[in-house]
C-alpha positions in Angstrom: 79.9 170.4 53.8 79.8 171.8 50.3 78.2 169.6 47.6 79.9 169.1 44.3 77.8 169.7 41.2 76.3 166.7 39.5 76.4 164.4 42.7 73.1 162.9 43.8 72.1 164.1 47.2 70.0 161.0 47.8 72.3 158.2 46.7 71.2 154.8 47.7 73.1 151.8 48.8 75.5 150.2 46.5 78.1 147.3 46.5 81.7 148.4 46.6 83.6 145.7 44.7 86.6 144.3 46.7 87.7 141.2 44.8 86.7 138.9 41.9 84.6 135.9 42.9 86.3 132.5 43.3 85.4 131.4 39.8 87.0 134.4 38.1 90.2 133.8 40.3 90.3 130.3 38.6 90.0 131.9 35.1 86.4 130.6 34.7 83.5 133.0 34.0 81.8 133.6 37.3 79.3 135.9 39.1 79.7 139.5 40.3 82.7 140.6 42.4 82.7 140.2 46.2 82.0 143.5 47.9 80.7 145.5 50.8 77.4 147.3 50.9 77.8 151.1 51.3 76.7 153.3 52.9 76.3 151.3 56.1 75.9 152.7 59.5 77.0 149.5 61.2 80.4 149.0 62.7 80.8 145.7 60.8 79.7 146.2 57.2 77.9 143.5 55.2 80.1 141.4 53.0 78.5 140.2 49.7 79.8 137.2 48.0 78.3 133.7 47.5 76.8 134.5 50.9 76.0 137.7 52.7 77.3 138.1 56.2 79.0 140.6 58.5 82.6 141.2 57.1 84.3 140.2 60.4 82.4 137.0 60.4 83.4 136.3 56.9 87.1 136.9 57.9 86.8 134.6 60.9 85.4 131.9 58.5 88.4 132.4 56.1 90.8 132.2 59.1 89.3 129.0 60.5 89.9 127.5 57.0 93.5 128.6 56.5 92.6 131.3 54.1 90.5 129.0 51.9 86.9 129.1 52.9 85.4 126.8 50.3 85.3 122.9 50.4 88.4 121.0 49.3 88.4 118.0 46.9 90.9 115.8 48.8 92.2 114.8 52.2 95.7 116.2 51.5 94.1 119.7 50.7 92.0 119.5 53.9 95.2 118.8 55.9 97.0 121.8 54.3 94.1 124.0 55.3 94.0 122.7 58.8 97.8 123.3 59.2 97.5 126.8 57.8 94.6 127.6 60.3 96.3 125.9 63.3 97.5 129.0 65.2 95.1 131.6 63.7 92.9 133.3 66.3 89.4 134.8 65.7 89.0 138.5 65.3 
């Protein structure tokens, strides 16, 4: 494969940003964006957010919580999350 001029031949790992963190999504100054570490020779890349875990594991965590993986403030929010997650299957 031909190399383009100016590209590093020994580029190290970096985080490919995927989404703003949960605080930025609430219009509050937060931390760095969520992302995936690249390059990665694994089938399931590492997801970087408030925690570091395999990406499929993170998705399963999100699905178990109806799309909202962080704690809720009230019982009514918890019930909504449980209803959303009711028929979701793990990957």
